[in-house]
Steps between C-alpha positions, in 0.01 A plus 500: 500500500427808712203733454694757294621229260149356468369848422760558227447155347121540509529841336725356229245229424208743492685756287576232243144372504301824538737793454542788743155644443333165567705425811345617825664521843225269631577244227871514585427453870269206433746322271788564743293391798575816697290774647488866407713595799779268389495640149525859617764406757730388219394729213359852480234383256418325175741714296803422720410131506451495123839668453666229710317228304582651160862544605530136603332379181735716294807366683391140445422565135846651444668213686317235294587680176862536606527123554453438129666816369823441691494121468712285275479493123519752222311829528225368271474181706467707818232726348321188375516343848354819647215514248419130521520461878192373679245775570141526614414655163125520547540701820716750313812677616460617861692820420372559146139465615547793736552730200130452425398620847413872483570561870849348478584697186368826651715459813870569430608306811308184407589534130875533567580132577288392202683736264840419654445126457391520137788742426742261672375212289543696176851606604602152615380341176686771305820415692469131416431575133789749485724229640392279209590775253837563665584129493403477132216259572239753385519719191627851574188638326292390801402795721511347851287773660230487233488119500489496881208748500324290236557184703347652815208638298437160341521328838250738661275494193516120501359497851213725392419289194514177701267637767257626237494160327508302829780301338881499523523452122514874412778549755699207365454625142618849601813352662561282192463809282748716688751213517455446124578866438804480727620184319539706183785685672689191616833470322618156392 
């Protein structure tokens, strides 16, 4: 892995662990094993490096979600696979956690990939749920956009509750709850 890649990967790890505010250029350089000159040769500064790291994290998050959401099975089975996939729950969502960082939220450029990713997830879930309605597998009374927004909110809230409790149980209960609500719309 070249120096630029090590810098991006180190920044991704530190952003997830410490957030933007808690991530220093010196910490990035140390974790990446590169000097200051190398960092500034590849990136104009912390902000540009963070943008590259956030962008890569967002791309990977969308790709992992798409694996389940476009996989085989009914729409409800695909949503279930997405919600139940293996996650590092106690570390939280690497994108969702950035919404709690005041510097990221105050910077439209850094906030954009965070907002775009969460909006994409809501829209993609809505598409899958709408497919279920169109195929008659889900009751037509289901509002795909509202249920998708609720699902993303429950997922992000589940991470917060799990971190607060230092246990995956609140996350698992939140996922069980949203799937139980969705099950009420499944047509026989």
